[in-house]
Legacy VTK file of the C-alpha trace (Angstrom):
# vtk DataFile Version 3.0
C-alpha trace
ASCII
DATASET POLYDATA
POINTS 237 float
4.041 5.849 -30.416
1.486 8.084 -28.688
-0.377 8.881 -31.917
-0.597 5.217 -32.899
-1.862 4.277 -29.453
-4.377 7.106 -29.529
-5.830 5.855 -32.797
-6.033 2.305 -31.468
-7.783 3.453 -28.295
-10.222 5.509 -30.355
-11.137 2.397 -32.344
-11.656 0.370 -29.168
-13.754 3.156 -27.624
-16.064 3.187 -30.624
-16.628 -0.554 -30.201
-17.328 -0.256 -26.456
-19.227 3.024 -25.977
-20.164 2.289 -22.359
-16.522 2.422 -21.308
-14.404 5.536 -20.821
-10.979 4.885 -22.326
-9.693 8.442 -22.762
-10.833 12.060 -22.951
-10.912 13.798 -26.302
-8.613 16.807 -25.875
-5.637 18.508 -27.481
-4.224 19.566 -24.094
-1.090 17.816 -22.856
-2.793 16.227 -19.884
-3.248 12.644 -18.666
-4.789 10.855 -15.715
-2.828 8.437 -13.521
-5.042 5.827 -11.859
-3.937 3.371 -9.173
-5.940 0.149 -8.907
-6.560 -2.455 -6.173
-5.568 -0.353 -3.183
-5.018 -0.792 -0.326
-3.094 -3.984 0.449
-5.161 -6.417 2.536
-3.884 -7.310 5.997
-2.028 -4.044 6.607
-3.656 -2.071 9.447
-1.344 0.877 8.780
-1.658 0.608 4.975
2.093 1.026 4.623
2.201 -0.306 1.046
-0.245 2.261 -0.293
1.539 4.916 1.747
4.694 4.200 -0.290
2.777 5.044 -3.467
1.449 8.242 -1.911
4.940 9.233 -0.813
6.413 8.534 -4.239
3.972 11.014 -5.788
4.471 13.479 -2.939
8.252 13.412 -3.361
7.827 14.284 -7.031
5.438 17.113 -6.127
7.868 18.554 -3.582
10.230 19.294 -6.464
7.605 21.347 -8.330
7.123 24.923 -7.140
3.818 25.584 -8.903
1.049 23.725 -7.009
-1.110 23.795 -10.131
1.432 21.456 -11.718
1.371 18.954 -8.859
0.406 15.403 -9.753
-3.069 14.372 -8.599
-4.060 10.745 -9.170
-7.255 8.707 -8.834
-7.099 5.707 -6.489
-9.567 2.879 -7.111
-10.435 1.220 -3.794
-11.279 -2.463 -3.252
-13.212 -2.325 -0.008
-12.452 -5.870 1.227
-8.810 -4.739 1.306
-9.642 -2.108 3.944
-8.909 -3.083 7.538
-11.404 -1.863 10.182
-8.874 0.665 11.459
-7.732 1.854 8.041
-7.206 5.582 7.528
-5.981 5.284 3.962
-8.993 6.917 2.283
-8.711 10.196 4.217
-4.930 10.041 3.719
-5.376 9.724 -0.053
-7.652 12.750 0.055
-5.219 14.693 2.277
-2.511 14.196 -0.352
-4.816 15.841 -2.899
-5.901 12.740 -4.790
-9.289 11.373 -5.805
-10.967 8.214 -4.521
-13.033 5.926 -6.755
-14.873 2.613 -6.545
-13.265 -0.684 -7.615
-15.795 -2.950 -5.912
-15.683 -5.256 -2.917
-13.326 -7.942 -4.211
-10.684 -8.252 -6.897
-12.818 -10.321 -9.246
-14.030 -10.462 -12.847
-17.132 -8.339 -12.387
-18.385 -9.040 -15.906
-19.088 -12.669 -14.926
-21.385 -11.699 -12.050
-25.160 -11.655 -12.203
-26.142 -8.001 -12.771
-28.092 -7.872 -9.497
-25.062 -9.124 -7.567
-22.906 -6.568 -9.355
-25.310 -3.770 -8.389
-25.420 -4.949 -4.767
-21.652 -5.136 -4.448
-21.123 -1.820 -6.171
-23.497 -0.118 -3.739
-21.949 -1.847 -0.720
-18.474 -0.761 -1.830
-19.770 2.766 -2.410
-21.258 2.931 1.087
-18.027 1.692 2.683
-15.895 4.218 0.792
-18.266 7.050 1.683
-17.809 6.353 5.404
-14.277 7.760 5.189
-14.491 10.044 2.172
-15.200 13.777 1.930
-15.811 13.845 -1.825
-18.516 12.595 -4.191
-17.746 9.186 -5.699
-18.152 9.431 -9.461
-16.236 6.553 -11.005
-16.529 2.786 -11.011
-13.896 0.552 -12.608
-14.941 -3.079 -13.069
-12.634 -5.904 -12.092
-10.152 -6.864 -14.840
-11.379 -3.828 -16.782
-14.235 -5.878 -18.253
-17.957 -5.196 -18.209
-21.106 -6.862 -19.510
-23.884 -4.972 -21.245
-26.276 -5.970 -18.455
-24.140 -4.010 -15.980
-24.637 -0.685 -17.732
-28.195 0.080 -16.471
-27.069 -0.771 -12.933
-24.196 1.690 -13.162
-26.435 4.362 -14.628
-28.919 3.893 -11.788
-26.298 4.772 -9.162
-26.788 8.403 -8.048
-23.746 10.592 -8.638
-21.841 8.146 -10.829
-20.772 8.892 -14.359
-22.771 6.707 -16.788
-19.734 4.964 -18.293
-17.282 2.548 -16.743
-13.880 4.053 -15.986
-11.480 1.986 -18.072
-8.064 2.998 -19.441
-6.015 3.788 -22.534
-3.803 0.726 -22.018
-3.790 -2.900 -20.949
-1.705 -3.045 -17.758
0.924 -5.745 -17.356
2.321 -4.802 -13.941
0.327 -7.571 -12.217
2.322 -10.274 -14.000
5.921 -11.478 -13.832
8.397 -10.532 -15.223
6.627 -7.413 -16.550
6.105 -6.097 -13.001
9.674 -4.784 -12.989
9.697 -1.083 -12.039
11.923 0.013 -14.923
9.826 -1.895 -17.424
6.557 -0.636 -15.912
7.598 2.998 -16.215
8.736 2.490 -19.808
5.646 0.491 -20.761
3.139 2.980 -19.336
4.995 5.846 -21.028
4.303 4.202 -24.416
0.588 4.934 -23.943
0.889 8.641 -23.233
-1.133 10.964 -25.456
-3.407 13.960 -24.729
-6.340 12.733 -22.653
-4.919 9.276 -21.893
-5.994 7.342 -18.802
-2.993 5.451 -17.401
-3.174 2.652 -14.835
-0.781 1.108 -12.331
-1.450 -1.230 -9.427
-1.206 -1.576 -5.689
-2.998 -4.327 -3.794
0.022 -6.242 -2.486
3.196 -5.248 -0.678
5.435 -6.354 -3.549
3.332 -4.738 -6.254
2.972 -1.480 -4.353
6.716 -1.286 -3.766
7.402 -1.746 -7.478
4.751 0.808 -8.406
6.257 3.258 -5.924
9.638 2.706 -7.606
8.199 3.127 -11.122
6.188 6.268 -10.407
9.134 8.713 -10.141
10.483 7.469 -13.476
7.101 7.835 -15.156
6.394 11.247 -13.640
9.831 12.547 -14.618
9.126 11.417 -18.179
5.736 13.154 -18.190
7.287 16.320 -16.783
9.943 16.344 -19.510
7.193 15.971 -22.114
5.288 18.865 -20.492
2.278 16.759 -19.507
0.076 17.606 -16.564
-1.194 14.705 -14.454
-4.676 15.240 -13.016
-7.456 13.196 -11.470
-10.006 11.487 -13.654
-12.671 13.974 -12.601
-10.402 16.910 -13.452
-9.631 15.404 -16.834
-13.311 14.837 -17.550
-14.539 18.211 -16.291
-11.800 20.620 -17.311
-10.196 19.476 -20.564
LINES 1 238
237 0 1 2 3 4 5 6 7 8 9 10 11 12 13 14 15 16 17 18 19 20 21 22 23 24 25 26 27 28 29 30 31 32 33 34 35 36 37 38 39 40 41 42 43 44 45 46 47 48 49 50 51 52 53 54 55 56 57 58 59 60 61 62 63 64 65 66 67 68 69 70 71 72 73 74 75 76 77 78 79 80 81 82 83 84 85 86 87 88 89 90 91 92 93 94 95 96 97 98 99 100 101 102 103 104 105 106 107 108 109 110 111 112 113 114 115 116 117 118 119 120 121 122 123 124 125 126 127 128 129 130 131 132 133 134 135 136 137 138 139 140 141 142 143 144 145 146 147 148 149 150 151 152 153 154 155 156 157 158 159 160 161 162 163 164 165 166 167 168 169 170 171 172 173 174 175 176 177 178 179 180 181 182 183 184 185 186 187 188 189 190 191 192 193 194 195 196 197 198 199 200 201 202 203 204 205 206 207 208 209 210 211 212 213 214 215 216 217 218 219 220 221 222 223 224 225 226 227 228 229 230 231 232 233 234 235 236
């Protein structure tokens, strides 16, 4: 299944060259990305913490720290409460933070100037709590318009392509948000250089993602895949 999916993603990537769907590599390595975090209305960000703990529990079973899972979390800044500490917590767990805009919306339908304004505002909010450069922007619904590309490329420090994925996620819909199904479904899109995506953004969704993650990570470990951040995948493989 991985080879077939890889070929399909390669075809899609050729049609949409301003999106990053995967990294060309022969190494057994993938990126796990978590979208829509944190959950709005949670001052303690307990839902996203469950996802962090699910990854951490997997890592505690791995002696070699170089084999620890490191994910990339795409932040929606309107989901952040004023007292939120989730961004530094994500970083403390060894993960990467990236920009998913201000609101969970179809960014491709926005006027390009509004898109640029909201992207910069989200960037500035993330940077208040973050000790790393922000390199990646993922548009809402994974869709972008051609007019958005120059705005992205004008943002200092950002990679010039939109961070998309090697799969179409279905964990935001019922009944495909089931943890067992989610883990199985995401595993069907694993190939060298794949960019996988799962979701937070609500208490229910985060709980199901936290339940699916150990199953997915166990599968990847059995298949001898490393799971790294998007920046590590892009820079090192």
